[in-house]
N, C-alpha and C positions, 0 to 999 in steps of 0.2 A: 474120289467118288462122290457125285452130287446127290441131291435129295431124290431125284427120279431113279437114279441107278440103285440107291439104297432101297427104295420102295419095291422096285422090280426084284431085287435080290430077296427081300422079305417075302414077297408074294410067291416066288419060286420055291423058297424053303418050305413054306406052309403047304404048297401043292406037293412037293416031294415027300413031305411027312404024312400026306394023306389027310391033313386037317381041312383042306379045301380041294374042290375039283375044278370049279369054274369061277369066273368073276361074279356070277350070281350068288355063289356062296359067300363071297366077301361082302357083297352089298347087303345080303340078308342078315348077316351077323352084325354088321355096322349100323343096320337100319338106314341105309343110304340108297340112292339111286344107282343103278348099274352103270349108266353113262359116266357117273363121277368116278367110279372105280376105273373104268377104261381111260378116263381123262387123266387120272393120277399115274396110271401105268405109262401113259404117253408123255408124262411130265408137264401137264398143262398147269401153269402156276396159279391160275384162278381156282383150281380144284385142289391141288396138293398144298393146302394151307396148314398152318399150326393146328387149327381146329380139326381138320380132316385126320391129320396124324394122331392127335390125341384120341379121337374116336376109334381109329384103327387099332391103336395099341390097347385101348380098353376092350376091344372085341377080341384081340389076339395078344394077351399079356405075355406071351413067349417072346415078343419082339420088344427090344429095349427102346423106350421113348427117346431117350437122349441120343442114342445111336441114330435112329431114324430121322430125328429133327435136325441134329447138329453134327452127326458123324463121330460122336464121342463114345469111346469104349467099344464094346463088342456088340454084334447084332442081337444076340439072345440075352434077354433080361436075366440078371442073376438074383433070383428070389431066395438064394441061400445067403445073401449078404445079411449082416446084422442091421438093426435100426440105426445104430450109431454110425455105421459105414454109409448108410443112406443119408443121414443127417450131414456128414462130412461132405458127401457128394454135392448136396444142395448148397452148402456154404461155398464150395469151390465155384459152382455154376452161378451163384448170385454175387460172388466176389464180396462176401460179407464175412466178418468174424463173429464168433459166438458171443464175445463180450459186448460187441456193438449192438447186437440183437437184444441182449439182456438189458443194456442201458436204454434202448429205444422203446421196448415193449413191456419191460418189467415182469412182474409175476414170477411163475416158475422159471421163466427164461433167464432170470438173473443167475441161475445156477448151471446154465447149459455149459459154460466153459469148464466148470468143475468136472462134469460128466465126461467131457472130452479129454481132459487132462488125466483123469483117473481111468479112462477106457471103460466106463460103466454104462450100461444100457439106460437110457432115459425112461422115466415112468410115463404112463399113458397120459396123465394130465399135462405133462410137459410137451409131449408129442402133439396133443390137441392145440396147445397154445402155439407151438411151432408152426403147425399147419395153418392155423388161423392167421398168424402174423404174415406168412409168406404166400398165402393162398395156394396151399399144396393139397394134393389128394392124400387123405389120411391113410387109405388102403395101401398106397404105394410106400408111404413112409413106414408103415407097420410091417407090410408083408411083400413089398415089391410087386404089387399087382396093379395093372392099369397104367395110366399116364401120370407123370409127376405133378403137373398142375391140376388144380381143381377145374373140372369141366365147365362149371357155371361161369367162372371168370374167363375161361378161354372163349366161351360163346360171346360173352359181352365184348371182349376185345375186338372180335370180328364183325361187330355191328358198325364199326368205324368205316368210313369210305376209303378207297384206295389212296386218295390224297392225304387224308389224315394219317393212314398207316405209314405212308412214305415219309411224312414229316416226322412221325414218331421215331422211325429208324434213324433219321438224321439227328434228331435230338438225343438219341441214345448213344452217340458217339462224341468223343472230344479229341482234339489234336494233342499229340505228344511232341513238344517242340524239341528239335535237335540242338546239340551243342553249338552248331554253327549259327544259331539265332543270336548269339552274343554279338555278332558283327553286324546285326541289323535290327530293325524295329520289330517288336512283338506284334503290333497291329497288322503288319504284312502277313503274318502267320494266321492269327486267329480270324482275320477277315477273308481268308482263302486266297490271298494274292500270291502266296508262295506254295500253292498246291503242288504236290509231287515231291516236296522237300521235307515233308513230315509225315507221320503215320497217324491214322485215326484209331483210337482205342475205345473199347466199350466203357461207358460211364461207370465210375466207381460209386455205387449206389449209396454207401454209407457216408459219403461226403456231402457237405452243403453244395449248392449249385456252384460250378466252377467253369472257367473258360478253357483251360488247358493244364497239362502237367509237363514237367520237365525234370531232368536229373541234376543233382548237385554234383559238380565235378571238381571241387576243391575242398580244403579242410578249414576255410576261414570261419565256418559256423560251428566247428567242432567244439564241444562234445555233443551239443543238442542235436545237431544235424551232421550226418556222416556222408562221406563221399559215396555216391551210389544211391542215396535216398532219392525217391521220387516225390516231388511236391506238387500239390494242386493249387492253382491260383485263380483269383477272380478279380477282374478290373473293378475298380471303385472310382467315383467322381472325385472323392476327397478322403483324406485320412481322418478317421474318427478317433483312433486310439494311438497315440504316439508312444514309441517304445516297444511296439510289436513288430513282427517280421513282415516285411513287404519285399516284392520284387519291383525295382524301378526300371522303367524302360527309358533309357537315356540316348542322347546323341552318340555316346561312346560305348553303348552296349547295355547289357543287363546286369544289374546289381541286386543281389539277395542279401539283405542285412536287416538288423533292427534299425529303425529310423526315428530320428528326433528333429523337431522343427527349430530352426535358429534364424529367425527373421526371413530373409530372402534365400536362405540355404537350407539344405537338408544334411543332417550329420548321420552317416551311416556307420554302425557299430558292429564289429564282429564278436561273436562269442569266444573265439579263439583269441586270447590276449597277445599272442605273438604278432597280430596284425593291427596296424594303427588305424584310427578312424579315418573315414573319407568324407570330405565336405563337398557337396554338389549343389550348384546353383539351381534354384527351382526352374528357371528359364530353360534349363537344358533337359528337363524331364518331360517325356512325351506321355507317359502313363504311369499309374499306381496300380499294383496288383497285390491284393491281400492274400496271405496264406490261409487256406481253408482245409488243407489235408496233407498227410504224410503217409507214405508207404515205405516200410523198411523190410527188406528181404533177409 
């Protein structure tokens, strides 16, 4: 079900429940022009924007913002959820951990992980700081009413041109490189030359800027890195800190190790002592990619 179909379903439900009778009723409650409501029902993308959906859900809080915007969950908003449940929902949506938010923003949020661990409702001050940090609608976090995001921020986002918005969408995704990349150069993937042979994934916001992610498929870096861990990597022009973990793009494939400079060579060291060091000539290295993040499920 696409966004237009979800909007039509929500409109028909409101009409069935007697909350509206005509498109004019919707326009009046939203303080919007009636042609915009008609355009949204017809699926016109220039009308059915994130801002329009936020205003619609603010006017009709019975409809779930996340469902209408992204198809997540159920159509009807669950105002019976606890504050903590809504906080967890936001963390999943933003792909952030409570501990990361605490480290980044400080204040009351340093204790957010404790509230989650103990299944305890956060206090109002923490909710205020949480909403401010992630630009959330306080009424939604506290009571499940209205849209998730703060409407002022939503309006600002839509001041950008179509081109800027399109570029932002591109920048909000990063490639996840497949295992088959070990048989070819990484640049062919991150430059788009291998389009169709990898998947684009939403940016992991709590990481530093990165070029791509990939999975660890062996145990050479165990116990610090486990098979199945997903690592985020960023290409660098030169190595600043030797002895740190890097992925090397070489003529023979990709190597992820701790690296040390030895003249014209690079020594690659595993954490797993069962594996011997590997010495690679610098002349065979196509690129250096610094580790900037780790996901462990």
